[in-house]
C-alpha positions as CSV (number, residue, x, y, z in Angstrom):
1,M,67.4,19.3,-95.1
2,A,66.2,16.3,-93.0
3,K,65.0,13.2,-94.9
4,L,62.2,10.6,-94.5
5,I,62.6,7.2,-96.2
6,L,59.4,5.3,-97.0
7,K,58.9,1.6,-96.6
8,K,58.9,-0.5,-99.7
9,N,55.7,0.0,-101.8
10,E,54.5,2.9,-99.6
11,D,55.2,5.4,-102.4
12,R,52.4,4.1,-104.6
13,R,49.7,6.3,-103.1
14,I,51.9,9.4,-103.1
15,R,52.8,8.9,-106.8
16,K,49.0,9.0,-107.6
17,S,48.7,12.5,-106.0
18,H,47.8,11.6,-102.5
19,L,49.4,14.0,-100.0
20,W,49.7,12.1,-96.8
21,V,52.2,9.7,-95.3
22,F,51.1,7.9,-92.2
23,S,53.6,7.2,-89.3
24,N,53.6,3.4,-89.9
25,E,54.7,3.9,-93.6
26,I,58.0,5.5,-92.7
27,A,61.1,3.2,-92.7
28,E,63.7,5.6,-91.6
29,I,64.2,9.2,-90.4
30,K,67.5,10.7,-91.3
31,E,68.7,13.2,-88.7
32,E,66.8,14.7,-85.8
33,I,63.6,16.4,-87.0
34,Q,61.7,19.1,-85.2
35,N,57.9,19.0,-85.1
36,G,56.5,20.9,-88.1
37,E,59.9,20.9,-89.9
38,F,60.1,21.2,-93.7
39,V,61.7,17.9,-94.8
40,E,62.4,15.8,-97.9
41,L,60.6,12.6,-98.8
42,Y,62.3,9.6,-100.5
43,D,61.0,6.2,-101.6
44,Y,62.5,2.9,-100.5
45,Q,65.1,3.1,-103.3
46,N,66.2,6.6,-102.2
47,K,64.4,8.4,-105.1
48,F,63.3,12.0,-104.3
49,M,59.5,12.4,-104.1
50,G,59.0,15.9,-102.7
51,R,59.0,18.1,-99.7
52,G,56.6,18.8,-97.0
53,F,55.9,19.1,-93.3
54,Y,56.7,16.4,-90.7
55,N,54.6,16.0,-87.5
56,R,55.6,13.3,-85.1
57,K,52.5,14.0,-82.9
58,S,50.1,13.1,-85.7
59,L,49.0,9.8,-87.3
60,I,49.5,11.8,-90.5
61,A,53.2,12.1,-90.1
62,F,54.0,13.9,-93.3
63,R,52.0,16.2,-95.6
64,L,53.4,16.7,-99.1
65,L,53.6,20.3,-100.1
66,A,55.9,20.4,-103.2
67,R,57.0,17.7,-105.6
68,D,59.9,19.8,-107.0
69,N,63.1,21.0,-105.4
70,E,61.7,24.4,-104.4
71,S,62.8,25.2,-100.8
72,D,61.6,28.8,-100.4
73,L,58.4,28.3,-98.4
74,K,57.1,31.8,-99.2
75,N,57.4,31.1,-102.9
76,I,55.7,27.8,-102.5
77,F,52.8,29.3,-100.4
78,R,52.4,32.2,-102.8
79,R,52.3,29.9,-105.9
80,K,49.6,27.6,-104.3
81,I,47.4,30.5,-103.1
82,F,47.5,32.2,-106.5
83,K,46.7,28.9,-108.3
84,A,43.7,28.5,-106.0
85,F,42.7,32.2,-106.6
86,E,42.8,31.8,-110.3
87,L,40.2,29.0,-110.1
88,R,37.9,31.0,-107.9
89,K,38.0,34.0,-110.2
90,K,37.1,31.8,-113.2
91,V,34.1,30.1,-111.5
92,Y,32.9,33.1,-109.5
93,P,34.1,36.2,-111.5
94,N,31.6,38.5,-109.8
95,R,32.1,37.5,-106.2
96,E,34.5,38.8,-103.6
97,S,33.7,36.1,-101.0
98,Y,34.4,32.4,-101.3
99,R,36.6,29.6,-100.0
100,L,40.0,30.7,-101.3
101,V,42.0,27.7,-100.3
102,F,40.5,24.2,-99.6
103,S,43.5,22.4,-98.0
104,E,44.2,19.1,-99.7
105,G,41.7,19.9,-102.5
106,D,44.0,22.7,-103.5
107,F,47.2,20.7,-102.8
108,F,47.8,22.9,-99.8
109,P,47.4,20.3,-97.0
110,G,46.5,21.6,-93.5
111,L,45.2,25.0,-94.5
112,I,41.8,26.5,-95.2
113,I,41.3,30.1,-96.1
114,D,37.9,31.7,-96.4
115,K,37.7,35.1,-98.0
116,F,35.0,37.6,-96.9
117,N,35.7,40.7,-99.0
118,N,39.0,41.8,-97.4
119,T,38.6,39.7,-94.3
120,Y,40.4,36.4,-94.4
121,V,39.5,33.6,-91.9
122,L,42.0,30.7,-91.6
123,Q,41.8,27.2,-90.3
124,V,45.2,25.6,-89.6
125,Y,45.5,21.9,-89.2
126,S,49.3,21.4,-89.8
127,A,52.1,22.0,-87.4
128,G,54.3,23.1,-90.4
129,I,51.7,25.7,-91.5
130,E,51.4,26.9,-87.9
131,N,55.1,27.3,-87.6
132,N,55.2,29.4,-90.8
133,I,51.9,31.2,-90.5
134,E,53.6,34.6,-90.8
135,L,54.5,33.8,-94.4
136,I,50.8,33.3,-95.1
137,I,49.9,36.5,-93.4
138,Q,52.5,38.4,-95.4
139,I,51.1,37.0,-98.7
140,L,47.5,37.9,-97.8
141,K,48.6,41.4,-96.9
142,E,51.0,42.1,-99.8
143,D,49.1,40.4,-102.6
144,F,45.5,40.4,-101.5
145,Q,45.2,43.6,-99.5
146,A,43.9,41.8,-96.4
147,E,42.5,44.1,-93.8
148,S,41.7,41.5,-91.2
149,I,43.2,38.0,-90.7
150,F,42.3,35.6,-87.9
151,T,41.6,32.0,-87.3
152,K,38.5,30.1,-86.4
153,N,39.8,26.6,-85.9
154,E,37.9,23.4,-85.1
155,E,39.0,21.7,-81.9
156,Y,38.6,18.2,-83.3
157,F,41.1,18.6,-86.1
158,R,43.6,20.6,-84.0
159,K,43.6,17.8,-81.5
160,L,44.4,15.2,-84.2
161,E,47.5,17.3,-85.1
162,G,48.6,17.8,-81.5
163,L,48.1,21.6,-81.9
164,P,46.9,23.8,-79.1
165,I,43.2,24.6,-79.0
166,E,43.2,28.3,-79.6
167,D,42.6,31.0,-82.1
168,F,44.7,34.0,-83.1
169,T,44.1,37.4,-84.6
170,Y,47.0,38.4,-86.8
171,V,45.7,41.6,-88.6
172,G,42.9,43.9,-87.8
173,D,39.9,42.6,-85.9
174,K,36.8,40.4,-86.3
175,K,34.7,43.2,-87.9
176,V,31.3,42.5,-89.2
177,E,31.2,41.9,-93.0
178,V,28.3,42.0,-95.5
179,I,29.0,39.5,-98.3
180,N,27.2,38.7,-101.5
181,D,27.0,35.2,-103.0
182,G,25.9,36.5,-106.3
183,F,22.3,37.5,-105.5
184,I,21.8,37.1,-101.8
185,K,23.4,39.3,-99.1
186,Y,24.5,38.0,-95.7
187,R,25.6,39.8,-92.6
188,I,28.5,37.9,-91.1
189,D,29.2,38.5,-87.4
190,F,32.3,36.4,-86.8
191,E,31.9,36.5,-83.0
192,K,28.5,34.8,-83.3
193,S,28.8,32.7,-86.4
194,Q,29.6,29.0,-86.7
195,K,32.7,27.5,-88.4
196,T,34.6,30.2,-90.3
197,G,31.5,32.4,-90.4
198,F,29.7,31.0,-93.5
199,F,29.1,27.7,-95.2
200,F,30.4,28.4,-98.7
201,D,30.2,24.7,-99.6
202,Q,26.5,24.8,-100.3
203,S,26.6,28.0,-102.4
204,D,26.0,26.4,-105.8
205,N,23.4,24.1,-104.4
206,R,21.4,27.0,-103.0
207,F,21.2,28.5,-106.5
208,F,20.1,25.1,-107.8
209,I,17.0,24.9,-105.6
210,E,15.6,28.2,-106.8
211,R,14.1,26.5,-109.9
212,F,11.7,24.5,-107.8
213,C,10.5,27.1,-105.2
214,S,8.3,29.6,-107.0
215,G,4.9,29.7,-105.4
216,K,5.8,26.8,-103.0
217,K,5.6,26.4,-99.3
218,V,9.1,25.7,-98.1
219,L,10.8,24.5,-94.9
220,D,14.4,25.3,-94.3
221,A,15.5,23.1,-91.4
222,F,18.9,23.4,-89.8
223,C,18.8,26.7,-91.6
224,N,22.0,28.2,-90.0
225,S,22.1,31.7,-91.5
226,G,19.2,31.0,-93.8
227,G,20.9,30.3,-97.1
228,F,18.5,27.8,-98.7
229,G,15.4,29.6,-97.5
230,L,16.7,33.0,-98.6
231,H,17.3,31.6,-102.1
232,A,13.8,30.1,-102.0
233,S,12.5,33.6,-101.1
234,Y,14.5,35.2,-104.0
235,S,12.8,32.8,-106.4
236,G,9.3,33.7,-105.3
237,T,8.3,31.1,-102.7
238,S,4.8,31.6,-101.3
239,D,6.1,31.3,-97.8
240,V,9.1,29.9,-95.9
241,V,9.7,28.5,-92.5
242,F,13.2,28.7,-91.0
243,V,14.0,26.3,-88.2
244,D,17.2,26.0,-86.2
245,S,18.1,25.0,-82.6
246,S,20.3,28.0,-82.3
247,A,18.6,31.2,-81.3
248,T,21.7,33.1,-82.6
249,E,21.4,31.6,-86.0
250,I,17.6,32.3,-86.2
251,S,18.5,35.9,-85.3
252,N,21.1,36.0,-88.0
253,T,18.5,34.6,-90.5
254,K,16.0,37.3,-89.6
255,I,18.7,39.9,-90.2
256,N,19.6,38.4,-93.6
257,F,16.0,38.2,-94.6
258,E,15.5,41.9,-93.8
259,L,18.8,42.8,-95.4
260,N,17.5,41.4,-98.7
261,N,14.2,43.2,-98.5
262,F,12.1,40.1,-99.0
263,D,8.3,40.5,-98.5
264,N,7.0,36.9,-98.7
265,P,5.6,35.5,-95.5
266,A,8.3,33.9,-93.3
267,E,8.4,32.2,-89.9
268,F,11.6,32.0,-87.8
269,I,11.5,29.2,-85.2
270,V,14.0,28.2,-82.6
271,S,13.5,24.4,-82.1
272,D,15.3,21.1,-82.3
273,V,14.6,20.0,-85.8
274,F,13.6,16.4,-84.9
275,D,11.1,17.8,-82.4
276,Y,9.8,20.3,-85.0
277,L,9.3,17.7,-87.7
278,Q,7.5,15.4,-85.2
279,K,5.2,18.2,-84.3
280,C,4.4,18.9,-87.9
281,N,3.6,15.2,-88.5
282,F,1.4,15.1,-85.4
283,L,-0.5,18.2,-86.7
284,S,-0.4,17.0,-90.3
285,T,1.4,20.1,-91.4
286,K,2.8,19.6,-95.0
287,F,5.3,21.5,-97.2
288,N,5.9,21.4,-100.9
289,I,9.6,21.4,-100.3
290,V,11.5,20.2,-97.2
291,M,15.2,21.1,-97.0
292,I,17.4,19.5,-94.3
293,D,21.0,20.4,-93.9
294,P,22.2,18.9,-90.6
295,P,25.6,19.1,-89.0
296,A,27.8,16.1,-89.4
297,F,26.4,13.1,-87.4
298,A,29.6,11.0,-87.9
299,K,32.9,12.6,-87.0
300,S,34.7,9.2,-87.2
301,K,34.1,5.7,-88.6
302,K,33.3,4.5,-85.0
303,S,30.3,6.8,-84.8
304,L,29.0,5.9,-88.3
305,P,26.4,3.2,-87.2
306,A,24.7,5.6,-84.8
307,A,24.9,8.4,-87.4
308,I,23.2,6.2,-90.0
309,K,20.3,5.6,-87.6
310,G,20.1,9.4,-87.0
311,Y,20.1,10.2,-90.7
312,E,17.4,7.6,-91.4
313,K,15.1,9.0,-88.7
314,L,15.7,12.6,-89.8
315,N,14.9,11.8,-93.4
316,R,11.8,9.7,-92.5
317,L,10.4,12.6,-90.5
318,A,11.1,15.0,-93.3
319,L,9.5,12.8,-95.9
320,E,6.4,12.6,-93.8
321,C,6.1,16.4,-94.0
322,C,6.3,16.4,-97.8
323,E,3.3,16.9,-100.0
324,E,2.6,14.4,-102.8
325,N,4.9,15.3,-105.7
326,G,6.8,17.5,-103.3
327,L,10.6,17.6,-102.9
328,L,12.9,16.4,-100.2
329,I,16.2,18.2,-100.4
330,S,18.6,16.4,-98.1
331,S,22.3,16.9,-97.3
332,S,25.0,15.3,-95.3
333,C,28.4,16.7,-94.5
334,S,29.7,13.5,-92.8
335,H,32.8,12.5,-94.7
336,H,32.7,8.9,-93.4
337,L,29.2,8.5,-94.9
338,K,29.6,7.7,-98.6
339,A,27.2,8.8,-101.3
340,E,25.8,5.4,-102.1
341,E,25.1,4.8,-98.4
342,F,23.5,8.2,-98.0
343,I,21.1,7.6,-100.9
344,K,20.3,4.1,-99.5
345,I,19.5,5.7,-96.2
346,V,17.0,8.1,-97.7
347,N,15.4,5.3,-99.7
348,N,15.1,3.1,-96.6
349,A,13.4,6.1,-94.8
350,A,11.0,6.5,-97.7
351,S,10.0,2.8,-97.6
352,K,9.2,3.1,-93.9
353,V,6.6,5.8,-94.6
354,N,5.2,4.1,-97.7
355,K,6.6,6.7,-100.1
356,C,8.6,6.3,-103.3
357,I,11.3,8.7,-104.2
358,Q,13.0,9.8,-107.4
359,L,16.5,11.1,-107.3
360,V,16.3,14.2,-109.4
361,Y,19.8,15.7,-108.7
362,F,22.9,14.9,-106.8
363,N,25.9,17.1,-106.1
364,N,28.9,17.5,-103.8
365,A,30.3,20.8,-102.5
366,S,30.5,24.1,-104.5
367,L,33.2,24.9,-107.0
368,D,35.4,26.6,-104.5
369,H,35.8,23.1,-102.9
370,P,37.7,21.3,-105.6
371,Q,38.4,17.6,-105.1
372,N,41.7,15.8,-105.3
373,P,40.7,12.5,-107.1
374,A,43.5,10.7,-105.3
375,M,42.0,11.6,-101.9
376,E,38.5,10.6,-101.0
377,E,39.1,12.8,-97.9
378,T,38.4,15.9,-100.1
379,V,34.9,14.6,-100.8
380,Y,32.5,15.0,-97.9
381,L,29.3,16.9,-98.8
382,K,26.3,15.0,-100.2
383,F,23.4,17.1,-101.6
384,A,20.4,15.4,-103.1
385,V,17.0,16.4,-104.5
386,F,14.3,13.7,-104.3
387,R,10.8,13.9,-105.7
388,V,8.4,12.3,-103.3
389,I,5.5,10.1,-104.5
390,D,3.0,8.3,-102.3
391,S,3.2,4.6,-103.1
């Protein structure tokens, strides 16, 4: 097996459970290595550190997969998937749909698997995983009775790995699934849905907001498939307004609303959220609860300054729509925006509209998105509930 030798002191992060080696941290490559090849990693003193996949086309040149001497990739893959599965069954014993594998958070770098009943949707961001994808397919078929397996990759991350921008169907087809997050049903049309089909990362946070929504007027902005507003409806909200710029997502939200047989008043509006909030402010339209869950504004550190301005404007407009003693429920999925900065942004926005805010609750992603404490890259979602008080 080919060997990578690290530069002096570049083993420290790996010994603390980080999983990546960057190209400039490698001192020597023993033997010719094919892209995506399974190789051994050694420190500067030639001490064995583990095995993983090498990618000469990526800034992340090596992703650690195993710290022992196991060389059978199928056994390694199976062990990691089952360890991830055990956690999901403990935290969601009554669910059949969730994020089954969360890449580095589950010590399985470069692979995401979302489970929708017996449909499995993959995102592959490692050349080594891609080269050995058939082993993953076999495990999902043999051990998890998968009926459909296909990818819905993100172009941005595939480009970083030097992988082709394409998706594959390995088993079955992209059939429509109806999933249940515990109480709410969703119809997932994979041909028309964003990302892998559903945002599992907000599942626990959707349950949390139910305690505030009974009898309240609620706005669910950037509603996607309607998750937050549907949970508000389940809790007995007086009425709810769903807003998204995507006509497809508004159509999906209507379907999900009807699927759950809710009878509270609801509006479904196709609009740019910034425009909608500005219109509400012009008309003095107020809500007891405003929920905003925008897409990532910062894909890289370079785009962070512009993203901060965008988040501040968005939260300012949302705060202006909140009733006295109402709630702003604000999220950000930009990894490069840290929690402290996110809260500071919302507080700055509040000061600009002469409001005071109380941070009632803060959380990250749901329990099927475990964090690797050694890798801040596994922490990306910020979810915050603020009580809004006129100053």
